C-alpha positions in Angstrom: 0.3 0.3 0.1 1.8 3.4 -1.3 -0.8 6.1 -1.0 -0.7 7.8 1.7 -4.1 7.8 2.7 -3.3 4.2 3.0 -2.5 2.1 6.1 0.6 -0.1 6.1 0.2 -3.8 6.6 2.2 -3.4 9.9 -0.2 -0.7 11.0 -3.1 -3.2 10.0 -2.1 -5.6 12.1 -1.6 -3.4 15.2 -3.8 -5.2 18.1 -6.2 -1.7 17.9 -7.1 -1.1 14.2 -7.2 -5.5 13.9 -9.9 -4.7 16.3 -11.3 -1.9 15.2 -11.6 -3.6 12.1 -13.3 -6.9 13.3 -15.7 -4.8 15.3 -16.8 -3.4 11.6 -17.3 -6.8 9.9 -14.2 -7.4 8.2 -11.6 -10.4 8.7 -7.9 -11.1 7.7 -6.6 -13.6 5.5 -3.5 -14.6 4.2 -3.1 -15.2 0.2 -0.4 -18.1 -1.5 2.2 -15.4 -1.7 1.7 -14.5 2.2 0.1 -11.1 1.8 -2.7 -10.3 4.7 -5.6 -9.0 3.4 -9.1 -8.0 5.0 -12.1 -8.9 3.7 -15.6 -8.2 4.3 -18.3 -10.1 2.0 -21.7 -9.3 1.1 -22.9 -12.2 2.3 -21.8 -13.8 5.7 -22.6 -17.0 7.3 -24.0 -17.0 11.1 -24.5 -19.5 13.3 -28.1 -18.8 15.3 -26.8 -19.3 19.0 -30.6 -20.1 20.5 -31.0 -22.4 17.1 -28.0 -24.7 17.2 -28.6 -28.2 15.9 -27.0 -30.9 17.2 -26.4 -34.1 14.7 -27.7 -37.1 16.3 -24.4 -38.2 16.0 -22.4 -35.8 17.4 -25.0 -36.0 20.8 -23.9 -39.7 21.0 -20.1 -39.1 20.9 -20.5 -36.3 23.6 -22.2 -38.4 25.7 -20.0 -41.4 25.5 -17.2 -39.3 27.7 -14.3 -39.6 24.8 -13.5 -36.1 24.6 -11.9 -33.6 27.3 -12.5 -30.0 26.6 -10.7 -27.1 28.0 -11.2 -23.3 27.4 -8.2 -20.5 26.7 -5.7 -23.3 28.1 -3.4 -22.9 24.7 -4.8 -20.5 22.3 -1.5 -20.3 20.6 -1.0 -24.1 19.8 -4.5 -24.1 18.9 -3.6 -21.6 16.1 -1.1 -23.2 15.2 -2.1 -26.6 14.5 -4.7 -24.3 12.3 -2.4 -23.2 10.5 -0.4 -26.5 10.1 -1.9 -27.4 6.8 -1.1 -27.8 2.8 -2.9 -24.4 2.3 -3.2 -22.0 5.0 -4.4 -18.5 5.0 -2.8 -18.5 8.6 0.7 -16.9 7.7 3.4 -16.8 10.4 2.8 -12.6 10.8 -1.0 -13.3 11.0 0.0 -15.7 14.2 2.3 -13.1 15.6 -0.8 -10.5 15.4 -2.8 -13.0 16.9 -0.6 -13.8 19.4 -0.7 -9.7 20.4 -4.8 -10.5 20.8 -4.4 -13.6 22.9 -2.3 -10.8 25.3 -5.1 -8.5 25.1 -7.4 -11.0 25.9 -9.7 -11.1 22.7 -8.6 -14.8 21.1 -10.5 -17.4 22.9 -10.1 -21.2 22.1 -12.0 -24.3 22.6 -9.5 -27.3 22.7 -10.6 -30.8 22.3 -8.1 -33.5 23.8 -7.8 -37.4 24.2 -5.5 -39.0 27.5 -4.4 -35.5 27.8 -3.0 -34.9 23.9 -5.0 -31.9 22.0 -6.7 -33.6 19.1 -8.8 -30.6 18.3 -10.2 -27.6 18.4 -11.0 -23.9 17.2 -10.7 -20.5 18.2 -12.3 -17.0 17.5 -12.0 -13.3 18.4 -14.4 -12.4 21.1 -15.8 -8.7 21.8 -19.1 -7.5 23.3 -21.7 -9.9 22.6 -19.8 -11.1 19.3 -18.1 -14.0 18.6 -15.5 -14.2 15.7 -14.9 -17.8 14.3 -12.0 -18.0 12.4 -10.3 -21.7 12.2 -10.6 -25.4 13.8 -8.7 -28.4 13.0 -9.4 -32.1 13.8 -6.4 -34.6 14.5 -9.1 -37.3 15.1 -12.4 -37.6 13.8 -15.3 -35.5 14.9 -12.7 -33.4 17.1 -13.3 -29.8 15.8 -17.4 -30.8 15.8 -17.6 -31.2 18.9 -15.1 -28.0 19.9 -18.1 -26.4 18.2 -20.5 -27.9 20.1 -19.0 -26.9 23.2 -18.1 -23.4 21.9 -22.1 -22.7 21.1 -23.1 -24.0 24.5 -20.8 -21.5 26.0 -22.2 -18.3 23.9 -25.2 -19.5 24.8 -24.6 -20.2 29.2 -23.2 -16.5 28.5 -26.0 -14.9 27.0 -23.8 -13.8 23.2 -25.6 -12.5 20.7 -23.9 -13.6 17.5 -21.9 -16.2 16.3 -20.1 -15.1 13.1 -18.6 -18.0 10.8 -17.6 -16.2 7.9 -18.9 -18.3 4.7 -21.4 -21.1 4.5 -20.0 -24.8 4.3 -21.8 -28.6 4.1 -19.9 -29.0 7.9 -21.2 -26.0 9.2 -25.0 -26.2 7.6 -25.3 -29.2 9.8 -25.5 -27.3 12.4 -27.8 -25.0 11.4 -25.6 -22.0 9.9 -27.4 -19.8 7.7 -26.7 -17.0 5.1 -27.4 -13.2 5.9 -27.0 -9.9 4.0 -24.1 -7.8 5.5 -26.8 -5.6 6.3 -28.6 -7.6 8.3 -25.5 -8.5 9.9 -24.9 -5.3 10.9 -28.2 -5.4 13.0 -26.2 -8.6 14.8 -23.1 -6.5 15.8 -25.3 -3.0 16.9 -27.2 -5.5 19.6 -24.3 -7.3 20.4 -22.3 -4.4 21.2 -24.8 -3.2 23.6 -23.6 -6.0 25.5 -20.1 -6.5 28.0 -19.9 -10.6 28.0 -16.3 -12.3 29.2 -16.0 -15.6 27.4 
C-alpha cells in the first residue's frame, strides 16, 4: 500500500486496528504469497446461537465422554494447529498478530483432548456479545465438531448475541448455519456491542 491515505500492513496488524476492523465486520486472510488482506463479504454466514442443531451422531459422541474440553488453555497452539495444513491462510505474520490479541484477551479457544493430548479445537475473536469464529482443526474424527458444540454451549450460557462463521460450508450447515445479508449482519453487530460479556 503506497498511497499516503492507506495504512501499511504492519499498521493494519496492530492490535487496536485489528480489533477496529473486526468490530466493523472485516476479517484477515493471507494469500498464497503470504500477503494479508482484509475481507468484508456482502453475504455472511452465522450460526444462530439459540437455534443450534446438534446432529444425533454428535450427541452420542459427546455422551460417550471420549473427549475432554478446555477453554483458553493454549490458544496459540490451537492457532498453530489450524495453520498446519498444506494450504493455509494463517501466515506466520498473522500468527504473530494473533498472539498480540491473545495477550490482550480478545482471542479465545475451545480445545479438544484425548488422553491429555490436543486432538482438535477452534479459536475466534470475541468482542462484546459477538464471537468471530476463525478456524478449527481435527487430528481425530469429530474433534473439531465437538469443540463447536462446546463453543455454542458456552456462548449461549454467557448470552452472546452473534456467532459469525464467515462462509457457509456443508460442515457448518449441519449445525444450522445460515447466510444473511451484510445489512442484516450489521444489526447483529449493533445488538452485540450493547453487551459486555467475558468469554
